[in-house]
N, C-alpha and C positions, 0 to 999 in steps of 0.2 A: 727652048734651048735649055740644056742642063749644065750647070757649072758647079764644080766641087772645089772645096778649099778646107785646109786644116785649121781648126779653131781651138780657142782656149776653153770653150764651154758650150753646152747645148742650150744656149739662151740667145735669141736673136738680138736682144738689147745689150747684153754685156760681152758677147763673144768678140774676140780679137783674132786676127790672122797670126798664126804661129808657125814655126818650122814644122815640117812633116814628121820628123822623127820624134816620137813620143807625144804627138798631138792627142789631147784627151777627147777630142770630138772632131767630126767631119761634117761639114754642112753641104747639103745638096740643094742648090738654088734653082728654082724654075724661073727663068728670065724670059719675058715675052713682051713685045711691044714697048721696049725701053724701060720696063720696070720689073721689080721682083714680085712674082705672083705667089710663091710659096717657098718655105725653107723647111727641109727635113733634116734631122740630125741622126748621125750614126756614130758608133764607137770606133769604127775603122773604115778605111776606104774599101776593104775587101767585102764589107757588108752591102755595098751598093751594087744592085743588080741591073739598073738601067744603063743605057748607053749615054755616056757623058760626052759633051761637046768640048768643054774647056775645063782645065784645072788651073787654079790660081794659087801660087805658092808665095812664101814670105821672103825668099831671097834667092839670088843666083847660086848655083852650085848644089841645090837640093837634089836628092836622088830621084830624078823624074823619069827614069827608064820604064817603070811600070805604066806610066801614062802614055809614053811614046809607043810602047808595044801595043797599046789599045787604040792607037791613032787619035789620042786626045791632045789637042793643042794646049801648050802650057805657057802661061803668062806669069809675070812677077809683079807683085804689089808690095807696098811698104809693110814690113813686119810691125805688128801692133795696131794696124788699122782696123777699124770696126767694119762690119759687113756693109753698111751704107757707104762708107768711104771707098771700099774696094769696088763695089758695084758702080759707083759713080765714075771711078777711074775706068772701069770696063766699058761703060756706056759711052764715054767720051773718048775712047781709044787712047787713054793715057798710060796704060800698062805696057810693060816691055816684054818681048818674047824671051822665054827662059833659054839659057845656054847650059851646056853640060861639059 
């Protein structure tokens, strides 16, 4: 399964979840069997060519229409959370469905 999220940096150790607008990096996470298998970084969401299953955003009210048009399910995690915290929330179904 592929999960995309806007990040503060292209570094798996220091990146934090940030609002979509102006995000300096996007992470594409391959999540399988309950764990992160791989993280690829991009400059923008538009660079990602694979079919994405989920998008995780930093807060309610983000402009999620591009995801919805592509039938990507959108969840909300805590702004500023690191990748491990976000994925733990995803794994244990602690993230909320985004509203618009």
